[in-house]
N, C-alpha and C positions, 0 to 999 in steps of 0.2 A: 432374790425371793419372787418376786413378780414374774419371772419365767418357771421357778420353781413349783408354784402355786399353778400358773397355768397349766402346766405338762402334767400335774396330778390332780387336774381338775377343782381344786378348791379357791374358784375364784371369787367368792366371797370375802376371802381373806387378803388377796389384792385388795379388795376395796379397803376391808379393814387397815389395812399397812399404808395406803395413801391419805386414808380418814386421820390416822395420826400424824402422816408427816407432814398435811398441809395445818393443821392446829399448830405448829410448831414453826414452820417458814409460812404465814398466813398469806404474803403476795405472790409465791413462787409461781409465776401463770404454768411452768411444764410441771409441776407439781399435780395443781388443779386439773390441767387439761387429762393426765395420766387417772384421776379420779373421776373424772367424766367417764374417759373410755372404760373404766371398769367396770361402771353401772349399766353402761351397754351392755358388757359381757354378760353381765346378769339378767339384764331383761328389768332393770328397778327405772320407771320412765318418770316415778316423783324424784326421786334423787337425782337421776340427771338433770331436770329441772332446777333444782337448789344448786347444784353442782356448775351448770352452764351461768346461772344469776350470779352464783358469787364469784367465778373469773370476771365476769362484764363488768362487775361494782370498780375491780381496778384496773383493769384493761378492757377498757369500751372498745370491744372492734364487733363488726358485724356478725363473723361466723358464731362467735360466742352466744349473743344474743339469740340468735336461728338456731344454736343447738337448743335452746330454751323453747324455742317455740313448738319446735318439732316433737320435742319430749311431752307439751301440752298435747299435741296432735295425738302422738302414740298412746297415751293416758285416755283421749276422748273414741279412738277406735277401737281400744280394746275392753274399755266397760260398756255394760248389759244396761244400764241405766239410763234412759234418753234424757231426762231431766240433767245430769250430770254429764252427759257428753255434749246436749246443746251448751251448758253452760262452758265445759273446757273450749268447744269449738269457738265462740265469741269471744273469750277471754284471748287465745290464739290470734284470730280478726282484730281485736282492738290492739294488740301488742305490734302488730305489724301494721295497722292503719295510723299510730302514731310515729312509725318510722316514715311511713308515705308522706304523712304533711309537714314533718321535719327534714323529707327531703333526703334522707340520708341511706335508698336501698342501694345499693352498688353493681349485683351481680344478678345474671340470668336465674342461676337455681333460688335465688331467694322470692323471684317474682313467682316462678313455677309452685313455692310453697304456698305462696298468697293464694295461686289459682287453686291449689289441692285443698285448702281450707274451704275455700269458696262453693268446692266441689262438693265437700263433706256434708255442707249445709244447704245444697241444692239451689245455691243463688246466681243463678242463671245470667239473670241481668248485671248483675254486680262483676261477674266475670267479664262480661262482653265492653263493659263500661271499661273497665280497667285495661283489656287490650285493646280498647281502640285510646286508651288516655297517652300523650307524649311519653311518659314515665317507660310504658311496655314497649314502644317503640326504641327509645334510646339502648334499653336493657337489653333487649331481642329484637333485633332492627330486622325488616324484611319479610316478617311471617303473620302478619296480623291477619290478611284475610284468611290465610287457611287454618290459622289458631281459632278464630269465631266460628269455624263452619259448626264442629260438633255441639256447640252451647245454641246456636241458632236454631240446631236440629232440634233439641232438645226442647226451646222453646214454640219449634212449631211454626217458623219463620221461613217457609219453604219458600216465596220469592226471593227473599233476601239469598238463600241458598244458593238459588237456582243463580240467581245474575255474578252472585260472587265465583261459584264454579265453571260457568263460562268463562270469565274473564281470566281466572288463572290456567284454564286448558286451553286459550290460545295461544298462552304463552308457553304453556307445559305438556306438548301433546300426546306425552306417552307415559305423564302420571295418574296413573290408574287408581292410587286415592283419591283422587279429583273426579273420576269417573263416577264413583259409586255414588257420595253422595249429591250428585248430578242427576241421575236417576233414581234417586230416593224422592229429591224433588220433584221430578216431572210426574212420576207417578203421584204424588199427594196432591201435585195443583189439577193433574185430569180430573181428581176427583170433586176439586171446586168450582171446575168450570168457569176461570178470572176472565180469559180470552184477553187478555193484555198480550198488545204489540213486543213489547220485549221480554217477554216470559215464556219460557218454553213449557208449555203446558197440555200440550196435544202430542202424540205418537209421531204425527207428521212432522211437527216443528222441531221435536227431539233427532227426527232422521234427516230433516234439513242441515241441523247443525253439525251434527256428526259426518256427512257429506260433505260440508264447507272446512271441518278439519281435516279429513283426506284431498281433498283439492287444495287447501294452505300449505301442505308440506311442499317441501324443496323438492327439486328433481334429484336422486341418487341420493337421497336421505329419505327411506319407507321407517315408519314408526310402527310398530304393533298394536298402540292405544287405540286408534281408531277404528283400526277395522277390527280388535277386540270387541270395541263399543255395540256395534253393530248388532255382532251375537249375543251379548249381553241383552241389549235393545230387545231382539229376537226372543231370547230364552222368556223376558218378563213377560212380553205382551203375551205371549204362548199359555201363559198360567190362568188368563180369562177369554182367550178368543184365537182367532189362526190369526199371525202375522203374514201371511203369505202375500197376500194384494200388494203389502207396502213394502215388505222389505225382499221379496222373493225368498225359494225355499232353504230352510235351514242346512240342509243338504249341500246347494249352491254357495251358501256362503261361507261353508267349512272348506270346500273345496278350492273356492277362492283364497281363502287364508291360507290354505298350505302352498297354493302354487305362490303365492308371494313368498311366503317365509319358511319353505322347506330348507333353504341353506342355512337354517340356525338350527343347533340341538334343541331349543326349547319350544318349536314349532308345533311338534304331537302332545308335549306336556299342557299347552294352553289351551290345543283344541279338547282334550281330554272333556274337560267340565261340561262342553257344550254339546260334544257328539251325543250322549244320554237323551236329549231332548229332540234328535229326531228319530220318529217311530221307528221301531224297529222292523216291521216288516220293510219300508223305504229304505234304511241304513243299510241292510243285509243285501237288496235287490241291486243297489247302485254300489256296492262295498268298492268294486273293481275301478270306479270315477276316480277316487284319491289315489288307485295304484300308477294311473295311468294317467294323471293331468299334466304330468312333465313329460311326456312320450316315454316313461318306463314301464316295464313289465316285471314280473318276478327274474325272470332272466335277463333282464339287460345288463351290460357289463360297465358300467363307466369308468372313465380313465382318468378324472381327476378327482382329488379330493372334495373339491366343495360338490361333483356332482355324485361322488359316493354318498356325502350327507344329504343330498336332495334324496338319494335314491332310497335311502334306510327312511328319510322322514316320511315318504310314501308308502313305504312298506309296513310303518308300523303302525301308518293313519289305516292302510287297509285291514292289516290284521286287528284291530279295534272297532274296526265296523263288520266285518266278515263275520259270520257264524262260526264254533269252534271247527275245526277241522277234525275228522276221523284220526285213525289210526294212520291207515296209510299216506293219506294228505300230507296228514304233520310230519312224517318221518322224511316223504318225499322234498316235502318245504324243508324241513332242517337240511337232508342232504344239498339242497341248491344254497341256502346260505351258508352253510360250511365252505360251500366250491366257492363262493363270490369272497372269502377271507381269506383261504388259501389262494385263490388268483392274485389277491392285493398283496399277500406275503412274496408271491413268486415273481408280481411285476415290482419289487421296492417300492411298493406304496406303502407301505409299514415301517417307519424306522421306530429304533428302542430309544425311547425316550422316560427317566425315571421321575418324571414330575407331570407330563402331558398325556390325555388321552390320546387314543386316534381315532378317528370316525368309524375306520372299518372294524373297529372292536364290536361297535353293535350287531353286524352280522352274526357275529357267535354268538352274543350274548340272544338275538332273537332265536339263533337256531338253539341252543338249551333251552331257551322255552318249549320251543316245538318236540325236540327229545322228551321234555317232562310229559307233556299233554301224551304223548305214544306211549310213553312208560305206564302213566298211569292208568289208560286202558287197557294196556294189555298186562300191565302187574309182572312186570320186565324190569330185570335190573341192565341190560343191554342199551338202551337208547339212553339210560344215565349215563352208564360208561362212556359212550359217545361224547355226550355232551362235558363229561368231568375232562377229556382227554383232550379237546378244543379249546377250553378256558384255559385248561394248565399251560398250551400253548400261548393263548393269548398275553395271559400271565407272562410270558418269559421275554414280549417284546414290550407290555405296557402294566410294568408291575405298582403303577402308583394309582389303575384303575379300581377304585374300589366296590363298583360295580360287579365287577369277574370275581373276586375275593368273595364277596356278600354269598355269590350265586354258589360259589365252590363249596362254600362252607356248608350252605343249607342243602347241596346234594349228597355232601359225604355223609351229612348225620341223615338224609335220606337211606341211605345204604348201610346205617348204622354203623357206621363207622367215626366215631367221635376224637380220635387221636388224627386220625387223617385230616378231620373237619380243624383240629385244632392247629396244624401245622400254618394252615391258611389262616385261622383267627391270629393267631400271633404276630401275623403281616399286618395285619388291619390298624395294629397299635393301637388300640382305644384305650382313654384316657378320661381318667374324670368321673362328668356325668355320664359318658357313653357307656361306661359299666353296667350303669342301670335303664338306660333306654334301649340300650341294644343287648339288655343279658338275657332276654328272651331267643335269640339267636344262637346262644353255645353254651353259655353259663348255665341257662337252664336245663339242659336237655344232657349236660355230660354225667352226673349222675344216672340219670336211666338209661346212659348206655352204655354201664359199666366199665367206668373208668374212673374208678374212685379216687386214687392218688391225685390225677389232674383236678378232678372236680373238688377236691376238697381247697385244690389250691385257687382255684377258680374263685369257690363259694367264699374263702377266706378273702380275697382280693375285694369282694364286695362287699364283703361286713367290714373290712378296713375304713375303706370309702366313706361308707355310709356312718360307723361312726366319727372316722375323722370330720367328714362335713358337718354332722350334727354339732361336736362338740369342740370344733376349733377352725376350720374352715369358713362355714358360715358366718359366725361372730366377729372374724379378722376383718371379713368384706364389708361385714356394719359398722366397723368403726373407721374403714377408710371412706366410707358412704359418709360419716360425719366429718371426717377430715378434708375430705375435697368437697364437700357442700352439697353431694348429688341426692338431696332429700328422697326424692322420687326413689330412687333407688332404695332406699331404707325400707322404703313398704314393700317392694317388690322382693328383698332379700328376704324379709320376716315371710312373705307369704311361701316365698318357694324353700325356705328352708322349713315348713311346716309341712309343707308337700313331700318333701322328700322325708322326713320323719315318719309321714304314714305310708311309704311307698311299700307295696302290697311283694311287688317281688324282693325287696330285701325281708321284709318280715318271712316270707315261705322258703326263701334262701338260709337263713340264718337257722331255723329248723331241719331243713334237709339237711346241713353241715353237721348238725349234733347229730342225727341221726346217724348219718353216712360214718360220723367219727365212730360210731357204737362196731359198725362192721371193721373200722381198721383196727382199733384197741378197744377192749373193756373199761374205758374210764367213764367216771362219772359225768353225765352231761351236767351243764348249769339249769335251773329252770328258767323257761323260756320267759320273756319280756310280755310284758302284757299286752294283747291286742289291740290296735287300734278303734274306736269306733265306727270311723270311717276312713278305708284304705283308698290310696290314691292309684291310679294307673299312669304311669309315666314310661311305658312303652311307646316306642316309636315304629308303628305297624308300617309305614309309607317307604320303609329305607330301599325296599328291594321294590325294581320296577314293576309292575303287573300290565300284561297286555291282553289281559282278558277283555273282551266286549261287555257292555255296560248292564246287560241283563244277566251274566254270571257272576258278577261282583258280589260279594257279602256283604251287607252293610249292617250285619248283626255281628261280626267276627270279633269284633273288639270286647261287644259288651260280653256274649255268649264266653267268649274264652277266660275273659276277666273273670267270670262269675262261677267257671270252672274252678280257676287256680285259687278262688278266695275260700271254695268248698274244700279243696285238697288243703290249703292254708287251716283252716278250723278241723280238719282231720288230723293232720300229722301235728298241732297244738295240742288237740288231747290226749294225745300217742306220748309225744315226749313229756308232757305235763303230769302223765301217771308212771312212765320209766323213773323222773326225778323223784317222785312221790314214793316208789318203792326204796329209792336209794334212803330216803329221808327214813323209813319205816326200820329199816336195815339195822338203824344207828341201834347200841346196848341201851335202850332208857326202858323203863316200866310201861308198861300195856297203857296204863292212862295216861301216858304222857304221847303216847301216838296216838289215841286215839282219834286226835283232830286228822293228822294225815291221812289215818286211816278211811275217815269218814270221805274226805278231799277224794281220796284215791277212788272211791266208789261212784262219786259224782262225776270224775272225769272219764272212766270207764263207763258209764252211762250213755256219757254225751259223747263218746266215741261210737259205742256200739248202736247208739239211734243215728247218729250222723251218718255212718257206713248205710246203714237202711236205706235210708230217704235218698243217699247218694246213688246206691245201686237201684233205686226208681228213677231216679232223674236221669244217669248219666249212662244208661245201657246202650244207647245209639252212639257207634264210633262216628267221627269226625270224618269229612273229608279233608284232604291234605290238598294243601295250594303251594304254590312255589314260593309265593312272597310273604306268608304267614305264617303263623306258629305253629308248631307240629300238636297233634292232638295234647289235650291235659294229660297227665299224667293218672289223673283221678278217674279217667275213663278206663282205662286197663288195669288199675289198683281192685275198682269195684266190680268191673265185670269180669273179674279172672275167676275159673273155676276154682283156685284155690282158696279155704275158707277164710280168709285174713281176720275176718270180723272176729270168729269165735277163736280162731289160735290167739290172737293178741289178747281177747276180754277175759277167756279163760286164765290164761296164763298170767294174768295180771291181777285178778280175781284172788286165783291160790297163793300169790305173794302176798294178797291183803289179809288173806284170812290166815296165813301163815304167821305173820305179825301179831294177830292177836290170839295166835296158839289156840285155834281152832281145829283141833286135829282131824275130828271126821269128815268136816267140809274140806280141808285139805287133801284128806286122803282120796275122796271122792274125785276132786279136780284134779289132781295127779294124773287119775287115769284116763279123765279126759282128754288131757293136754296129751299123753301120747299116743292116744288114738289119732288126733287132730292133726299131730306130725308126723305120722304114717301114711295116712290120707293125702295130706299136702305134700308130701315126699312123691307118689305116685302121680297126683294130678296136675305136678308143675315139669314132670318129666313128658307128662300128653300134651300140654300145652306148648311146650317149646320142639316137641318132636318133629325129626326129619322127615321128610317127605320128599316126591319127586317135585316138589313146586321151585319156583326159583328161588335160592338161595341169599342171591344179594336181594331181592325185594322183600324178604320175610325176617331177615337180617335184625332190621331194626326192631320190630315187634317182639322176636324172642328175644333181643338182649333186654328190654324192657322188661318183660314179664318176668327174666331173669333178675333184675337187679330187684324188682319187688319182693322175690322170695329171699335175695341175699340180704335184703335191710331187715327182713323177718327171722334171717338166722342172726346177726347181728344184735338185733334185739332181745331174741331168746337167750343165748349164749351169756349177754349181759345180764340178765333178771336170774341165769342161773347162777353166777355170781353172786349177785344179792341172796338169791335162796339159801347160798349154802354160806354165807354170811352170818343168816339168822339160827341156821340149825347147829352150827359149830361153834362151842362152847370160845369162851374168849382163850382159856387159859391153855387150850388144846387144839389153836389155829396153826400153829406151829410143829404139829404133831400128829400124825394119822394112827396113834395109839388110840385103842375104844376106850373111854371116858365111860363113867356109871351114866348110863342112858336109860331111860325107862322104855317098856313094850313100844308105847305108842312114837318115840322119837326113834326108833331104831327102825321103824313101819315106814315112819315120814322120810328117814335116812334113807332106804331102798326105793320108796317111787321117787323121790328125787333123780337118785342115781341112776333109777329106769329110765327117767326124763331126759339125762344125758347121754346115756345109750341109745337112744331112739333118736336124738337129735344127732349124733355123729353119725349113726346109720344112715340118716337123711343128705346129712353132709358127702359120707363116702358115695352115694349114691348120682348126687350132684358132680361129684369130681369123675364117676364114668362118663356122665352125659358130657363133661367138657372135654375130655381125651377124644372123643368121638365127636366133636365140633366141629360142621361143615365150612370148607371156604368157599370165597366168590368164583362166581363162573366169568372169566375174563377173557373177553374177546372182542377186538373192536376193529374198525376197517380204517380208523382215519391213517395209521401208518402205511397202508399199503396206497392211499390217497397221497401222502406225502413226498412217497417213493414216484408213484407216476408221475408228481409236477415236478419232481426232483430238487423238492424243497427240504434241507438239510438242518432242519432246529439247532441251537446251540446246545441243548441237552434233549436228552430221549424224554420221553412222556413220562412223570415220576408216580401216574396213578395207580398200575399195578401194584409197585413196589409199595406205595403207602398203604394201600387196601390190606397185601398180606401183611408188612410189619404192624399195622397198625391190628387187625385182630390177634396174630401172634402175642402181641404185646397184653390185647383185653384177656384173650385166654391165661398167659401166664399170670398177671395179676390176681386174678379170680382164683387159681389153683392155689397159690401162695396163698393166700387169706383164708381160704378154707382148710390148708395143713397148717398153719397159725391156731383157726378157730379147734380142729381137733386134738392140738397138742395141749392147749388149753382146755380144753373139756375134759380132757384125760387127768391134766393137773386137779381138776377139781373134784374128785370121785374120792368120796369117805371109806364106802363098803368093798373091802378087796375081794369080796365074791362076787361083785357083779359083772 
C-alpha cells in the first residue's frame, strides 16, 4: 500500500496507514520509523518531532533523539515569527545540552547538528568553546584548528586567525582554503597597526612568510599554493596601491608561475584569475613572454608528451594575454595549431584511449577557437567546417574528451544543424542534474532549430527529470539523510529541491513543449503551472573553456541572457494560457458560465500584447555570438521579426473570445483582420528567410529560427481554428456536414472562418514551396588534403559533410510532413462546401 500511495503521489495516505498501524502495535520500532519517514515525505516537521520522541520513549537510541532535534530545527527555519524561532532553537539547544552533560553524544553528525543550532542563533563564542572542548576532539579528531577559523572571523579575532592559519600552512603548503582566511587576517590587521612580532600585520611580513613557505618545500616537490599566494597578495595589494616595489611586477610573477608549472594542465586555469590584474597595455605589449618563457614559440615542435603540455600551456597563456587576432592571423594560427595536432598523430604520440584525454587534443581545441574567431569576422561557415572536421578527427582518438564534444555541439548549432549536434550530444550521456545545468547547450536550442520530433523528446526528458526529482528523488534523498544521520544534508537537500523547483529553464521548456506539441498534433494543451515569484538560473555557463582575453569577457552575460529567457517565459506563458482558455470557452456551456473564462482570456491577451510591445523595444539589439556561451535568446528573433506575431496571435485569440460570447459583428470584423494578417505574414516570412548570395551555412541558424517561430504560429492557429469549428458546429451535426438550420449571421460566420482556413492553407502551401528550394551547405575543407600530404589515414572518414547533409535533409522532410498533415487537417474542418 505504501508503494502504491507513493507512486500515485498520495503521500498523506501513507502517513495515515502508519498512524493506524502504530496504534495497534505501539512498540514496533520499524513501524514507528516508517511513520517518521512518512512525515518527512510530506514535510510535516511538528509530526516528525512527535513521532521521533515516541520512538525514543520505548527505544532510547541516539538517532531517534536527534531526529526529534532536527525536526525542531526545521520548524525554526520555516517560521517567520522571530519569537517562535528563538524559542524553538533554544529548545533544540537545551535538548542537546542535556545529552552533553550526561556524556551521551556518540557521533560526529550529532556534534555538527549542535554547531548548526548555535550558528542559527549566532552564538559564535559558544561554538568555539564547544569545538575546543574534549568532547569535540573525541567525536571529530584532528580538525579543531580549522573548525575554529570561520567563527573566529565572525568575532573579528584576526590575530588568532592569523596564528592558526600560519600553523596550518606550515604543515599544509597547498591548502588554498587556509590561505584565504590568512590573507583576510593580514589585511584586517594592517588597519589595526598592532605591530606584534609573531603576527603578520604588514605586507612585508606576509611576503616574508610566503617566501619561507616556498623555501620550505623539499627538492623535487614543487607545490602550487605558495606561488599562487604571491599572486593573491599582489592582487589584494593592488586594490589600494602599487605592490611592485615589494613583489615585483604582476607580469613577472605570472610568467614565473607558468615557467614552474607549465607541465600541469591546471597551470593556465590557475593564472586566468590573475591575468586581469595586469594592465591591458602592459599585458598585450609583453604577451609573447608567456609564449617564449620556456624556449617555445608558436612553431615549436615538442617531441615528448610533457613538452607538448608545456607548449600548450604557453600557447594558451599567450592567447589569454594577447589582443584578439584579426581574420588572417586567426586562420594562420589555427592552421599552425592543426598542423601541431596532425604532427603528433603522425609521430604516434597520440594513442587511442576510451577513458583518458591526450595532451595534444588541446592543439585542436585551441585551433577550433581561432577558426571560430575568423568565422565570426568573415561571417563565413568555411572556418567552422574546418574546425568541425578537425574536432571529429580528435574524437576518433579521444572519445572521452568532453571538451571536444561540447565544442562540436556548439559549432554544429552555429551552422543550424541540430540533428548533427544531437549525434554528439547523445555521446555526452548527460544524466540527472546535467539535463538542467547543461540544458542551454542543446535542449533549449532544439525547437528553435526546426527539429520538432527530437525537440519534443528532449523537452520531455527534461520535464520527466524535473517532475521525478520534485516528487520522488529529492524526498527519498531526504529520508536517507535522516537514516544515516547526516543532518547538514537535510538542510542542503531542502534548499536544493526548492532551487530546482523554481528552475527557469524547466519552466520555459515545459511551455515550449506544449506549444511545440500543437505543431505535431492539434491536441488540447494542459493549463501551464503558475510561475514562481523568483525563478532560479541553474545554467553552467563555464563548461566550455574560453580563451578570450579579460577585456573581451562579458561579465553581464549570465544576468542579461537570464533576463531575456525570463521575458520569453512570460510571453509563452501568456500565449499558452490564452490557448488553454480558448479550449475552455469551446465547451458547450451557457454564456453566463463562460464569462469568467472570457474575462481571463481578455486579460491574458492584453498581457501578451503589452509584453510583446515592451520586449520589442527592449530586445531589438542582436546579441554577439560567443563560442562558450548560449546563443542569442529566442525572444530577440521573435520580437524583432518583420512578421507581426503580436497582432497575429492577439487578434486571433480575441476573435475566439468574441465567438464564444456570440458577439457576431465583432467576430466578423476580427475574422477579416485575421485573414489580412495571415496574408501579410506569409509574404513577410518568405522575405525574412529568402535566399541570397550570402553564405548559406552561416545564415542557416537564423533562417531556421525564423522558420521555427513561424511554424509555431501555424501550430497555434491550426489548433485555434479547430476550436472555432467546435464553437460554430452544433453538437448534433458534428459528425455530418449536412447543413443544419442556421441563421444568416451563423452562415456568414462559417463562411468567414472557412476563409481563414483557406488563407492559412495558402500560407502553408507557400511555405512548402519555400522548403522545396531550401539551399544546402557549401562544403569545402582543407583538412583531408593535409592528411593525405602527411600520410595519415584515420580509422574512419570525416563524418561532417554526411552529418550536415543528412541532418538538413531530415529537417526539411520533417517540416514538409508536418505541413502536409496540417493541410489535411484544415481541409477536414471546412464546413462550407462552396469555399
